[in-house]
N, C-alpha and C positions, 0 to 999 in steps of 0.2 A: 043312549047314544051320544059319543064324544062330539062336542063341537070343533070344528076345523078352524084355527085362527085365519082371519083374512090377511092377505098380503098386502093390505093398504090401510090407511086411516084418513078419514075425511072432517073437516070443520069448516066454520065459515068466520070470516074476520069481523062480523058484528055479534058474535057470540056473546051471551050475557054471563056465562056461569064462570066466572074468574075465581081463583083462590088467591088469598094473600102470599106476596112473595116476601119472606122473611130471611134476612141475613144478620147474623149476630144480634138476634132478638128484636131487630128493627124493621118494620115493613117498608120496602123499597119500592114497591109497586104491586101489581097483581098479574097472575100466571094463569094462562088456560093451556093445558097440554093438549097436543093433537095426536101424538104417536103413544101407544100404550103397550106395545109388545115388549116384554122383558128382554128378549133375545136380540132386539134391534140394537145396533151400533150407534143409532142417532135418536135423539130427543127433539121434537119439535113443537112448536107452540106460539101463541100470541102473549105479548107482555105489553101492559100500559102502565103509565104513570101520571100523576098529576105533577105540575111544577115543583121540582125540588132539586137539591144538589146532594150526590150520594157518592161515596168511595165505594169502588167496585173493583175487584180482582176476577179477571176471566179465570176461572177454575178449569176450564176445559176449553178445547179450540171452539169458536163460536162465530157463525156467520148470521147476518141478519138483514132483513129489508125494512127500511122505515117507511110505515103505512101511513101515520099521521104525525104531524108535529115537526119539531126539530130539537137538535141537541148540540151542545159543545162537549167534546170528550178531552179532557186533559190527561196527558201521559207524562206524569212525574219523571218517570226513568229517562225520557228522551227530550223532555222540555217542550214538546209538540202539543198542539191543540188541533183536533179533527172536528169539523164541522160537518153535521149531516142533516138532511131535510128529507121530506117526503119524497119517495123514488130512489133515495140513495141505498147502496148495498155496502155493508162492511165485513170485514174478517179480521178478527183477533186471535192471536196465538194463546194457549193456555198459559197462565202466569202473569199475563200483563196487567199492570196496575193501571187504575184510572179514576178519574173523578168527572162524574156524569152532571152537567149542568143543564137541566131540563127547564125551560122558560114558558112552555105552554103544554096543554094535554099532548101527550107522546104515545104512540103504539108502534110496535114492531113485531114481524114475523120473524121467529127465531129459530135455528137448527144449532143444537148443541151435540158435540160429541160425547158420548157416555163415558164416565171415568172408569 
């Protein structure tokens, strides 16, 4: 009997099973995917990092909620700096270049448009 895919995905913010998040061969944090259905237009998950400074290009449209910690996000194309802390929600267009300065353990719930 074929299994019918569920129309939802569930997870918990204190989940322990994170995978390394690697960009250009360098670990920039850890990610735990929430949605798994290949046909979904969105991917959701939890991302966390210890203090670090990382260059990051938003490859797809991204919205996130800061669950823990704070971050300063420098936007070199505009010269702006965006400060975010626990409870803040941010949205960034695909292609936005940024430098993330994380000074304390950081966790976010993120929703990505699939490419």
